[in-house]
N, C-alpha and C positions, 0 to 999 in steps of 0.2 A: 452751565456754570457761569453766576453773575459776578462779575468783578466789580467792586463795592465802590463807589465814587468819594474820595475824599474831599472834605472838605477844604478850600482854598483856604491859607492863612493869612491875615494881613498883617503883613508887617510895620513897624512903627509908621513906615513913609508912605503908607498909604495902600502901597501896589499889592496886586493878588499874586501870590507865589504857589505853585504848586508843589509838593515834593516830590520831585521826580524821580529819585530812589525808593518810596515807598512804593509809588505806581508800578515802577520798573521789576521791583521784587514781588507784589501780587500778582501781575501778569506771568510772571515766572512761576510761581506755586500755581497759580491756574493751569497754565501749559503744561507743568509736570503733573498735576492731577488728571488733564485728558488722556495725556500719555499712558499714564498706569492704567486708566479706567480703559484704553484702546488697546492696550497688551493683555488687560483682564478677558475682554469680551473675546480676543483672537487667541487665546487659550482655551476660552469655554468650546468657543467655536471648533477650534482644534479636535479637543475633546469629542464633541456631537458627530463630528467627522468620524474620526477613527470608530466609537463605539456602532454608528451606522456601517461602515464597513466590514467590520466583524460582524456585526449580527449577519448581516448579508453574505458575509462567506460562510457561517454556519449552516444558514441554509439551503447554501449550495452543497458543502458538504453531506448534510442530511439527504439531500436529493439523490446525490452520486452515490451512497451508500443504499441508496433504497434501490437502483438501478439493478441490482442482480437478482434481487427479489422479486419484480416484477417482471424481467424475461423468464425466472424460474414459473412465476404463477402463468405466465401465459402459455410456457409450455405445457404446464400441468392442464391446462384449459384445451388446447390444442387436443394433448394425449387424450382428454377426455370425450373429446368431439369424435376422434377417431375410433374410440370404442363404441359409442353409441351407435355411429354408422356402423361398424363391424357387427353389432350386436343386432342393428335392424336389420342386416342384410341376411344374416346367419338366422334370425328367426324366420325372415319372410321365405329363406330357402327351406327351413325345414317345415311350413308350414303348407308349401306347397308340393314338397316329397310326401309327407306323410299319409297315410292311408286313410280314408275314412273309418271313423272307428264308433262313426253316430248310430246306435244300436235303437233308438226309441224311434225310427222311420219305419223299421220292419215290422 
């Protein structure tokens, strides 16, 4: 923000006099404008931080809600692995105990 320079007034006596009251008012107006802008920027920053925190919290809640499903899925996979191993063992045992019924060799 630029403070406009006021042109000096030449009174009848020839001395240059600045209107200090006008300069002071202009400086105060600039200061108030700067304070208002700072407040606006701080408010906007606060809103952005609040939004980011809310987004982070939402993602965390989603992750926590997914944990039971992940645990269930791991349990299902584990049960399936056991079932595959048990089936493979049972098939191997059956094949080793079954009589040879191949009649094409005789």
